[in-house]
ROVO-208083 format. One record per residue (C-alpha): y, z, x. Coordinates in steps of 0.1 Angstrom, whole numbers, plus 5000, padded with zeros to 4 digits. Layout:
BEGIN
YZX;...
END
This chain:
BEGIN
963681771413;961981641382;962881811350;962381741313;965681561311;964381291335;961181231314;962780971292;963880781323;960480811338;958880671306;960680341314;959380361350;955980421336;956280121313;956879911344;953980081361;951780001331;952879641330;952079621367;948679781363;947779571332;946079241328;948179011348;945378941373;943278631371;940478541395;941678801420;945278681420;948478791403;949878521380;953278421393;952978661422;954278611457;954478841487;957679041489;959679121520;957679401537;958779751527;961479621504;960079811474;960480161488;959280351457;955980171452;952880391455;949280301461;946780531445;943580521466;940080671465;939080921491;937680621511;941180461511;940380191485;943380101464;942680131426;946080181409;949780181414;952580431408;956180501413;957780761436;960380941414;961181231437;960181331472;957181511458;956481351425;954781021414;954480881379;951580651370;949380561341;946980821328;944180561328;944480591366;943380951365;940781091389;940181441400;942881541425;940381591453;939281231449;942781081449;944980991478;948580881475;949880631500;953580541505;955080251525;951880051521;952479681524;949179531535;946079711521;943879571548;945879641579;947279981590;950779881600;951880231611;954480301584;952080441558;952480801546;949280951532;949181251509;946681461491;947381561455;948181931446;948581891408;948181631381;949881661347;948781461317;948181561281;946481401251;945781071268;943580851245;941580601265;940880401234;944480351222;946280421255;948480671237;950180911261;949180681290;951380871315;950581101344;952681291368;951181351403;952581621426;952081551463;950681831484;953781791507;957081621502;957281261513;959481181543;962280981529;963280701554;964080331555;960680251540;960280531515;962780621488;962380741452;963180491424;966780501412;966780631377;969680591353;972080881350;971481111320;972880971288;973480631305;973580351278;970880081281;972079761298;972079471274;970279161288;968879351318;965879181335;962679371339;961179361373;957779511381;955779541412;952079551418;949779571448;947579261444;945079041461;947178731468;947578661505;945678961518;946279241493;950079261498;952779391476;953979121452;956679111425;956179001389;958978911366;957979051332;959578921300;959479071266;958078751252;955078721274;952878901248;950479041274;951979391276;949979691263;951379861233;951780201248;952980501228;954580761249;954081081229;953781311259;954781671259;954581811294;953282161298;953582351331;956082361358;959582231350;960282081384;
END
């Protein structure tokens, strides 16, 4: 279950999501990207249009909740969430496709990217299996790990639109300056 205590941890996941949906693509390729082992990033989400075209990424944080960037918002009836997606061109048989029941975002500013966070509630819970698992968030009150490496994932267009990792460093200077000033209103789960 998602509760307000987990929001701080989710903001870190969102930061990774924002980095992975940012401007690291050049000429249709992800800079420094390479194909990952199929289905090794079990929490990666593909946000797709009603016509099954990928347009944004997200992170599964619970069997029924996804966190993404608010700049990826579309009306819920025009958004499809796909889990266990490795190749965007080929249906490999492991994908789980969900409609969206609710979207939570507040005070997102498209000019400054302030509050660029969105929670998406799936219409049904995901089936957790070998290919689909929520991201492992730190325990409540866990101290930050000094020297921890940041790793972010993105669905890209290198080698046939397959999931690719990026190693993001604090010094790359390409990150968006995102202020997370979100106050969630609504369900506390």
